[in-house]
N, C-alpha and C positions, 0 to 999 in steps of 0.2 A: 606392419602398419595398421592392420585391422585391430590388433590387440591394443595398440596405443589409443585408437579412436574409442574403443570400447571402454577403456579405463577412464578416459576423459568424460565420456557420457555418464559413466557410473558416478564419477566425482560430482558432476553437475547435478545428477539426480539426488545424490546424498545431500548436497548443499541446499537444494531447493526443499527437500524433505525436512532438514534441520530448521530452515527458516520458518516453514509452516508450523512445526512443533513449537518453536519458540514463540511464534505469534499466538498460537492457541493458549500456551501457558500464560503469556502476558494478559490475554483477555480474561482468563480464569482468575488470576490473582488481582486484576485491577478492580473487580467488583463494580457495583453500580456507582456511577459518577454523573454529575450534571455537566453538560457542555457549557462552557463559559461563553456568553454571547459577545460578539464584537460590537463596535459602536452602532452598526446598522441593525442590531437585533439578531443577526445570524451568527452562528459560532465561527470563530476564527479558524481558517484552514491553512495547512501547509504540508508539503511532501517532506517526510523525514528521510526516506530512503526508497530505492528501487533495487530489488534483489533478483538474481537469476538471469537467464538468457532466453532468447527466442520466445517460444510459446509458454515457457515456465516462469514468466515474470510475476513478481509479487511487488506491490507498492504499499509502503507504510505511510498512511496519511493521518495527520493529527487534526482532529476536529474538536475544537474547544480544548478541553484538557485530556481527551481520550485518544488513544492510538488505535487505528483501524487498519487491518491488513486486507488488501484487495488482491485477488488472483486474476490474471489475464483470462478472459473468457467467461468470468462469472460476475454478474452484476452486483450481488450483495457482498458485503465484507464477510470475512471468515467469522462464523458464529453470529452473524447479524440476521435480523428478521426484517421483512418488508413492512414499511410504514411510510406515510407521506413525508415524514421528516428524515428518512434514511437517504443518504447520498448513494446513488447507484453508479457503478463503474461503467463508463462508455468506451474507455480505451486507455492504453498506455503506449505512448509513442516517444521514442528517444528518452529524454529526461523529464517528460511531462505526463501528467495523469489527468484524464478528462472525466469529470464527475457530473452527475445531474440529479436533481430531485424536482418535485413539483414546482414549476415556474422558475427554476434556478439552475443555470448551467455554469460550471466552473472548470477552468483549465489551470492546473497547478504545476509548477515546474520546480525542479531542484535548483537551489541557489548556487551559482557558479563558485561561490566562496567555499562550498562544501568539498569540492574536489580540487581547488587551486593548491598549488604547492606552497607549503609553509617555509619561510626562510629559516 
């Protein structure tokens, strides 16, 4: 039984590590892009995906036209730097991601249509 648990943990660790590597690669190849503002002047935000389990959760959030990877327990996105315009991760709960920046707090949730069964 212990060996089965160990192999599941190893698989989860490998899956999370692969997701982090892919996120870093996407950030490197994306290059500098401008965020596309929504009608309010703020960039449009949505959750593209949430990966991992437990304390090893990663959330992929699209801000404007750029994809940002947030890791549970770290405020800044992977490869991000602190600035007044940077959204900081406040938490990941269930299918929702909680972000905050100066004077702006956002709760973004995965759309149910993303995991609904297709006919």
